[in-house]
C-alpha positions as CSV (number, residue, x, y, z in Angstrom):
1,M,254.9,-11.9,-39.2
2,K,255.2,-14.2,-36.3
3,R,253.7,-11.6,-34.0
4,V,250.7,-11.3,-36.3
5,L,250.2,-15.0,-36.1
6,Y,250.3,-14.9,-32.3
7,V,247.6,-12.2,-32.3
8,V,245.2,-13.8,-34.7
9,A,245.8,-17.5,-33.9
10,L,243.6,-17.9,-30.7
11,P,240.7,-15.8,-32.0
12,A,240.7,-17.8,-35.3
13,V,240.7,-21.1,-33.3
14,L,237.8,-19.9,-31.1
15,F,235.7,-18.8,-34.0
16,G,236.4,-22.0,-35.8
17,A,235.4,-24.1,-32.8
18,W,232.2,-21.9,-32.4
19,F,231.4,-22.4,-36.1
20,V,231.7,-26.2,-35.9
21,L,230.1,-26.7,-32.5
22,S,227.1,-24.5,-33.3
23,D,226.5,-25.7,-36.8
24,N,223.7,-28.1,-35.9
25,S,222.2,-25.8,-33.2
26,E,218.4,-25.5,-33.2
27,S,218.3,-23.2,-30.2
28,F,216.5,-19.9,-30.8
29,Y,218.8,-18.1,-28.5
30,S,222.0,-19.7,-29.7
31,P,221.8,-19.8,-33.5
32,P,224.5,-21.3,-35.6
33,L,227.5,-18.9,-36.2
34,R,226.7,-19.3,-39.9
35,D,223.4,-17.5,-39.4
36,I,225.0,-14.9,-37.2
37,L,227.6,-14.1,-39.9
38,T,224.9,-13.9,-42.5
39,A,223.0,-11.4,-40.3
40,F,226.2,-9.5,-39.7
41,G,226.6,-8.8,-43.4
42,D,222.9,-7.9,-43.8
43,T,222.7,-5.7,-40.7
44,W,225.8,-3.7,-40.5
45,S,225.6,-1.7,-43.7
46,A,227.4,1.6,-44.3
47,D,224.3,3.5,-43.3
48,R,223.9,1.5,-40.1
49,L,227.5,2.0,-39.2
50,R,227.1,5.8,-39.7
51,A,223.9,5.9,-37.7
52,D,224.9,3.8,-34.7
53,V,228.6,3.0,-34.6
54,V,230.0,6.4,-35.4
55,P,228.0,8.2,-32.6
56,S,229.2,5.5,-30.2
57,L,232.8,6.0,-31.1
58,L,232.5,9.8,-30.8
59,R,231.1,9.5,-27.3
60,L,233.8,7.0,-26.5
61,F,236.7,9.2,-27.7
62,A,235.2,12.3,-26.1
63,G,234.9,10.6,-22.7
64,Y,238.2,8.8,-22.9
65,L,240.2,11.8,-23.9
66,L,238.6,14.0,-21.3
67,A,239.3,11.4,-18.6
68,A,242.9,11.1,-19.8
69,V,243.5,14.9,-19.6
70,I,241.9,15.3,-16.2
71,G,243.4,12.1,-14.8
72,V,247.0,12.8,-15.9
73,A,246.8,16.5,-14.8
74,L,245.4,15.7,-11.3
75,G,247.6,12.6,-11.0
76,V,250.8,14.7,-11.6
77,A,249.6,17.4,-9.1
78,I,248.8,14.8,-6.4
79,G,251.9,12.7,-7.0
80,L,254.2,15.8,-6.6
81,N,252.6,17.0,-3.4
82,R,252.8,14.7,-0.4
83,R,250.5,16.7,1.7
84,L,247.8,16.9,-1.0
85,R,248.1,13.2,-1.6
86,A,247.6,12.4,2.0
87,T,244.5,14.6,2.1
88,V,242.7,13.4,-1.1
89,E,243.6,9.6,-1.1
90,P,240.7,8.6,1.1
91,V,238.3,10.5,-1.1
92,L,239.8,9.0,-4.3
93,E,239.4,5.5,-2.9
94,F,235.8,6.2,-1.9
95,F,234.8,7.3,-5.4
96,R,236.9,4.7,-7.1
97,A,234.9,2.0,-5.3
98,I,231.6,3.2,-6.7
99,P,230.6,1.3,-9.9
100,P,229.9,3.9,-12.6
101,P,226.8,2.1,-13.9
102,V,225.1,2.7,-10.5
103,L,225.5,6.4,-11.0
104,V,223.9,6.5,-14.5
105,P,220.4,7.3,-13.1
106,V,221.9,10.0,-10.8
107,I,223.9,11.5,-13.7
108,M,220.7,11.5,-15.8
109,L,219.0,13.7,-13.3
110,F,221.7,16.4,-13.6
111,A,222.9,16.0,-17.2
112,G,219.8,14.8,-18.9
113,I,219.6,11.9,-21.4
114,G,221.7,13.4,-24.2
115,D,225.2,12.7,-25.3
116,G,226.6,14.7,-22.3
117,M,225.3,12.1,-19.9
118,K,227.0,9.3,-21.8
119,V,230.3,11.2,-21.9
120,I,230.1,12.0,-18.2
121,V,229.5,8.3,-17.4
122,I,232.6,7.3,-19.5
123,V,234.7,10.0,-17.8
124,F,233.7,9.0,-14.3
125,G,234.6,5.4,-15.0
126,C,237.8,6.0,-16.8
127,I,239.4,8.7,-14.7
128,W,240.3,6.5,-11.7
129,P,242.8,4.0,-13.3
130,I,244.4,6.9,-15.1
131,L,244.6,9.2,-12.1
132,L,245.8,6.5,-9.6
133,N,248.4,5.1,-12.0
134,T,249.7,8.6,-12.7
135,V,250.0,9.3,-9.0
136,E,252.0,6.1,-8.5
137,G,254.1,6.7,-11.6
138,V,255.0,10.2,-10.4
139,R,255.8,9.0,-6.9
140,A,258.1,6.3,-8.3
141,V,260.3,8.7,-10.2
142,D,263.9,8.0,-9.1
143,S,265.1,10.7,-6.8
144,V,268.6,10.5,-8.3
145,V,267.1,11.4,-11.7
146,L,265.3,14.4,-10.1
147,D,268.5,15.5,-8.3
148,T,270.5,15.2,-11.6
149,A,268.0,17.3,-13.5
150,R,268.1,19.9,-10.8
151,A,271.9,20.0,-10.9
152,Y,271.7,20.6,-14.6
153,G,269.2,23.4,-14.2
154,V,266.2,21.5,-15.5
155,T,263.4,23.1,-13.5
156,G,259.9,24.3,-13.9
157,P,257.9,23.1,-17.0
158,A,261.0,21.5,-18.5
159,R,261.4,19.3,-15.4
160,L,257.8,18.2,-15.8
161,T,257.9,17.5,-19.5
162,K,261.5,16.2,-19.8
163,V,261.9,14.3,-16.6
164,I,258.7,13.5,-14.6
165,L,256.2,12.6,-17.4
166,P,258.7,10.4,-19.4
167,S,259.7,8.6,-16.2
168,A,256.1,8.0,-15.2
169,G,255.1,7.2,-18.8
170,P,255.0,3.4,-18.5
171,Q,252.7,3.6,-15.4
172,I,250.5,6.3,-17.1
173,A,250.2,4.1,-20.2
174,A,249.1,1.2,-18.0
175,G,246.3,3.3,-16.6
176,L,245.3,4.5,-20.0
177,R,245.2,0.9,-21.2
178,Q,242.9,-0.1,-18.3
179,A,240.7,2.9,-18.9
180,L,240.2,2.0,-22.6
181,S,238.5,-1.3,-21.8
182,I,236.4,0.4,-19.2
183,A,235.4,3.1,-21.7
184,I,234.1,0.5,-24.1
185,I,232.0,-1.1,-21.4
186,L,230.6,2.2,-20.2
187,M,229.9,3.3,-23.8
188,V,227.5,0.4,-24.2
189,I,226.0,0.6,-20.7
190,S,225.3,4.4,-21.1
191,E,223.6,3.8,-24.4
192,M,221.2,1.3,-22.9
193,F,219.6,4.2,-20.9
194,A,217.2,6.5,-22.8
195,A,219.2,6.5,-26.0
196,S,218.0,6.7,-29.6
197,N,221.2,5.5,-31.4
198,G,224.5,3.8,-30.7
199,L,225.8,0.3,-30.6
200,G,224.5,-0.5,-27.1
201,F,221.0,0.9,-28.0
202,T,220.9,-1.2,-31.2
203,I,221.9,-4.4,-29.5
204,V,219.2,-3.9,-26.8
205,Q,216.6,-3.2,-29.5
206,F,217.5,-6.4,-31.3
207,Q,217.2,-8.3,-28.1
208,R,213.8,-6.8,-27.3
209,S,212.5,-7.6,-30.8
210,F,213.8,-11.1,-30.6
211,A,216.2,-10.5,-33.6
212,I,218.7,-12.9,-32.0
213,P,221.2,-13.4,-34.9
214,E,221.3,-9.6,-35.3
215,M,221.9,-9.2,-31.6
216,W,224.8,-11.6,-31.7
217,S,226.2,-9.8,-34.7
218,G,226.2,-6.6,-32.7
219,I,228.1,-8.3,-29.9
220,I,230.6,-9.6,-32.4
221,L,231.0,-6.1,-33.9
222,L,231.5,-4.7,-30.4
223,G,234.3,-7.3,-29.8
224,L,236.0,-6.4,-33.1
225,L,235.9,-2.7,-32.2
226,G,237.5,-3.5,-28.8
227,F,240.2,-5.6,-30.5
228,V,241.0,-2.9,-33.1
229,L,241.1,-0.1,-30.5
230,S,243.3,-2.2,-28.3
231,L,245.7,-2.9,-31.2
232,L,245.8,0.8,-32.1
233,F,246.5,1.8,-28.5
234,R,249.3,-0.8,-28.4
235,L,250.9,0.6,-31.5
236,A,250.7,4.2,-30.1
237,E,252.1,3.0,-26.8
238,Q,255.1,1.4,-28.5
239,R,255.8,4.5,-30.4
240,A,255.5,6.8,-27.4
241,L,257.6,4.5,-25.2
242,R,260.2,3.3,-27.6
243,W,262.9,4.1,-25.0
244,Y,261.2,1.9,-22.5
245,E,260.6,-1.0,-24.9
246,G,264.3,-0.8,-25.9
247,L,265.4,-0.8,-22.3
248,R,263.3,-3.9,-21.5
249,A,264.7,-5.7,-24.6
250,A,268.2,-4.9,-23.5
251,Q,267.5,-6.2,-20.0
252,R,266.1,-9.4,-21.5
253,Q,269.1,-9.9,-23.7
254,G,271.5,-9.2,-20.8
């Protein structure tokens, strides 16, 4: 119960302050939160959610999961091979430094303007934190643990699944957490280019038609989606890394 209060306390305070401070606002571009909440209920009906939010989430999940699979697989391969790591690290740092939104027009030339382009943009932005954190996690596996596993005959695929991946799990999870926030941002940005549906497309359409309360309601919905996805990821992370959370709790108590 106390943890739930910690999670919702600050957002509740911020929304309360926004409601009070904006109540007398006469600005066209910064309407009162009361009007925005009214527009939220009127705008985001079940049909609108199916038409715009569901496609956005499908693109988000497709790009994020594809980036996770590719990033972890390549990260493990690079982390286990010192020579390969020395060869590809400069190239990885080069591509990592390129902001994904800059490549949207280039990707459109090759992938068109459909869902494939949007998924590729999300993959390109998300893969780097996952890959690099996986590389560092694999590199940081304790050599004593590896030697012990070898002594007990744990080799081949079992060595990977029972020793390396669990040991690198906290670092991989950190990369996946970073990638999730990037995926949400890129989902919106990719939908601002030659799209016909999606949350990013709808927010831009509201802005262009000067439906300002509706535009703000879309931004609030985007923030709520990010909050829910982050919470779900945290729950999944705690379940997958229960041994790590238990170890940290024991260290704090000691």
